[in-house]
C-alpha positions in Angstrom: 27.7 22.2 -7.9 29.3 19.7 -5.5 27.4 16.4 -5.1 26.6 16.9 -1.4 25.1 20.3 -2.1 22.9 18.8 -4.9 21.8 16.1 -2.6 20.8 18.6 0.1 19.0 20.7 -2.5 17.0 17.6 -3.7 16.2 16.6 -0.1 15.1 20.2 0.7 12.8 20.2 -2.4 11.4 16.8 -1.5 10.7 18.0 2.0 9.0 21.2 0.7 6.9 19.0 -1.7 5.8 16.8 1.2 4.9 19.8 3.3 2.9 21.2 0.5 1.1 17.9 -0.1 0.2 17.5 3.5 -1.0 21.1 3.9 -3.1 20.8 0.8 -4.7 17.6 1.9 -5.4 19.0 5.4 -6.8 22.3 4.2 -8.5 21.3 1.0 -9.7 17.8 1.7 -9.7 16.6 5.3 -11.0 19.7 7.1 -13.8 20.3 4.5 -14.6 16.6 4.7 -14.9 16.7 8.5 -17.1 19.9 8.2 -19.2 18.0 5.6 -18.6 20.8 3.1 -17.1 18.2 0.7 -17.1 14.4 0.4 -13.5 13.3 -0.2 -14.2 9.6 0.3 -12.3 9.3 3.6 -13.4 6.4 5.8 -14.3 8.8 8.6 -16.9 11.6 9.0 -15.9 12.9 12.5 -12.8 13.7 14.5 -13.4 10.6 16.7 -13.7 8.3 13.6 -10.5 9.9 12.2 -8.6 9.1 15.4 -9.9 5.5 15.4 -8.8 5.2 11.8 -5.4 6.6 12.7 -4.9 4.0 15.4 -6.2 1.2 13.2 -3.7 2.2 10.6 -0.9 2.4 13.2 -1.6 -1.2 14.1 -1.5 -2.2 10.4 1.8 -0.4 10.0 3.3 -2.3 12.9 2.1 -5.6 11.5 3.4 -4.8 8.1 6.9 -3.9 9.5 6.9 -7.2 11.4 6.0 -9.0 8.2 8.7 -7.3 6.1 11.5 -7.9 8.5 10.4 -11.4 9.4 10.3 -12.3 5.7 13.7 -10.8 5.2 15.1 -12.9 8.1 13.8 -16.0 6.4 15.2 -15.3 2.9 18.6 -16.6 1.8 21.2 -14.7 3.9 22.6 -12.1 1.5 19.3 -11.6 -0.3 17.4 -11.2 3.0 20.0 -8.8 4.4 19.9 -6.7 1.2 16.1 -6.7 1.2 16.0 -5.7 4.9 18.6 -3.0 4.3 16.6 -1.5 1.4 13.3 -1.7 3.2 14.8 -0.1 6.3 16.4 2.7 4.2 13.2 3.5 2.3 11.0 3.3 5.4 13.5 5.4 7.4 13.5 8.1 4.7 9.8 8.6 4.7 9.4 8.3 8.4 12.3 10.8 8.9 10.7 13.2 6.4 7.4 13.1 8.3 9.2 13.5 11.7 10.9 16.6 10.4 7.6 17.9 9.0 5.8 17.2 12.3 8.5 19.1 14.3 8.3 22.0 11.8 4.4 22.2 12.1 4.6 21.9 15.9 7.1 24.8 16.1 4.9 26.8 13.7 1.8 26.2 15.9 3.7 27.1 19.0 5.0 30.3 17.4 1.5 31.2 16.3 0.0 30.5 19.7 2.6 32.6 21.5 2.4 35.5 19.0 1.1 38.7 20.6 -2.4 39.6 19.5 -3.4 43.1 18.6 -6.6 44.5 20.1 -8.7 46.3 17.6 
Protein backbone atom coordinates (compact mmCIF):
# COMPACT_ATOMS: atom_id res chain seq x y z
CA UNK A 1 0.00 0.00 0.00
CA UNK A 2 1.43 3.40 -0.93
CA UNK A 3 2.56 5.55 2.01
CA UNK A 4 0.03 8.33 1.29
CA UNK A 5 -2.83 5.82 1.28
CA UNK A 6 -1.65 4.38 4.59
CA UNK A 7 -1.45 7.87 6.13
CA UNK A 8 -5.00 8.63 4.95
CA UNK A 9 -6.19 5.33 6.41
CA UNK A 10 -4.56 6.09 9.77
CA UNK A 11 -6.01 9.63 9.77
CA UNK A 12 -9.46 8.26 8.94
CA UNK A 13 -9.21 5.69 11.73
CA UNK A 14 -8.09 8.37 14.19
CA UNK A 15 -11.00 10.60 13.12
CA UNK A 16 -13.44 7.71 13.58
CA UNK A 17 -12.01 6.99 17.03
CA UNK A 18 -12.35 10.66 18.02
CA UNK A 19 -15.95 10.71 16.78
CA UNK A 20 -16.74 7.54 18.74
CA UNK A 21 -15.12 8.88 21.93
CA UNK A 22 -17.01 12.17 21.70
CA UNK A 23 -20.33 10.46 20.96
CA UNK A 24 -19.82 8.02 23.83
CA UNK A 25 -18.97 10.78 26.29
CA UNK A 26 -21.95 12.89 25.22
CA UNK A 27 -24.48 10.07 25.26
CA UNK A 28 -23.19 7.92 28.11
CA UNK A 29 -21.74 10.52 30.44
CA UNK A 30 -22.59 14.19 29.91
CA UNK A 31 -26.29 13.85 29.07
CA UNK A 32 -27.00 11.39 31.93
CA UNK A 33 -24.95 13.64 34.24
CA UNK A 34 -27.02 16.71 33.28
CA UNK A 35 -30.25 14.72 33.75
CA UNK A 36 -28.90 13.65 37.18
CA UNK A 37 -29.25 10.00 36.18
CA UNK A 38 -25.53 9.47 36.77
CA UNK A 39 -22.75 11.33 38.60
CA UNK A 40 -19.79 11.43 36.25
CA UNK A 41 -17.81 13.93 38.34
CA UNK A 42 -18.12 16.80 35.89
CA UNK A 43 -17.70 20.29 37.40
CA UNK A 44 -21.23 21.23 36.28
CA UNK A 45 -24.75 20.07 37.01
CA UNK A 46 -26.75 22.18 34.55
CA UNK A 47 -26.53 23.42 30.99
CA UNK A 48 -25.76 26.94 32.25
CA UNK A 49 -22.89 25.65 34.39
CA UNK A 50 -21.60 23.57 31.46
CA UNK A 51 -21.53 26.70 29.28
CA UNK A 52 -19.75 28.70 31.99
CA UNK A 53 -17.17 25.91 32.29
CA UNK A 54 -16.78 25.88 28.51
CA UNK A 55 -15.98 29.60 28.41
CA UNK A 56 -13.69 29.35 31.44
CA UNK A 57 -11.76 26.57 29.68
CA UNK A 58 -11.66 28.60 26.47
CA UNK A 59 -9.94 31.43 28.33
CA UNK A 60 -7.47 28.94 29.87
CA UNK A 61 -6.69 27.56 26.40
CA UNK A 62 -5.97 31.05 25.11
CA UNK A 63 -3.66 31.75 28.06
CA UNK A 64 -1.88 28.41 27.60
CA UNK A 65 -1.32 29.09 23.90
CA UNK A 66 0.11 32.49 24.73
CA UNK A 67 2.41 30.88 27.33
CA UNK A 68 3.60 28.19 24.90
CA UNK A 69 4.48 30.54 22.07
CA UNK A 70 5.87 33.25 24.34
CA UNK A 71 8.19 30.71 25.94
CA UNK A 72 9.21 29.38 22.51
CA UNK A 73 10.09 32.92 21.44
CA UNK A 74 12.36 33.30 24.47
CA UNK A 75 14.22 30.01 23.95
CA UNK A 76 17.49 29.84 22.03
CA UNK A 77 16.63 30.48 18.38
CA UNK A 78 16.68 27.03 16.77
CA UNK A 79 15.38 25.26 19.88
CA UNK A 80 12.54 27.77 20.26
CA UNK A 81 11.65 27.61 16.59
CA UNK A 82 11.64 23.81 16.71
CA UNK A 83 9.56 23.76 19.89
CA UNK A 84 7.10 26.26 18.41
CA UNK A 85 6.86 24.23 15.20
CA UNK A 86 6.14 20.99 17.10
CA UNK A 87 3.61 22.66 19.41
CA UNK A 88 1.85 24.27 16.44
CA UNK A 89 1.80 20.99 14.50
CA UNK A 90 0.36 18.99 17.41
CA UNK A 91 -2.18 21.62 18.43
CA UNK A 92 -3.25 22.12 14.81
CA UNK A 93 -3.80 18.38 14.38
CA UNK A 94 -6.18 18.05 17.34
CA UNK A 95 -7.96 21.33 16.61
CA UNK A 96 -8.32 20.31 12.96
CA UNK A 97 -9.73 16.93 13.96
CA UNK A 98 -12.31 18.57 16.21
CA UNK A 99 -13.18 21.13 13.51
CA UNK A 100 -13.80 18.31 11.04
CA UNK A 101 -15.89 16.44 13.62
CA UNK A 102 -17.87 19.59 14.44
CA UNK A 103 -18.71 20.12 10.75
CA UNK A 104 -19.72 16.47 10.39
CA UNK A 105 -21.97 16.60 13.48
CA UNK A 106 -23.52 19.88 12.30
CA UNK A 107 -24.25 18.46 8.86
CA UNK A 108 -25.75 15.34 10.45
CA UNK A 109 -27.97 17.49 12.72
CA UNK A 110 -29.09 19.58 9.73
CA UNK A 111 -29.89 16.46 7.71
CA UNK A 112 -31.82 15.01 10.63
CA UNK A 113 -33.78 18.25 11.15
CA UNK A 114 -34.70 18.52 7.48
CA UNK A 115 -35.63 14.85 7.04
CA UNK A 116 -39.30 14.34 6.28
CA UNK A 117 -41.33 12.94 9.14
CA UNK A 118 -43.95 10.28 8.68
CA UNK A 119 -47.32 10.71 10.25
CA UNK A 120 -48.51 7.66 12.07
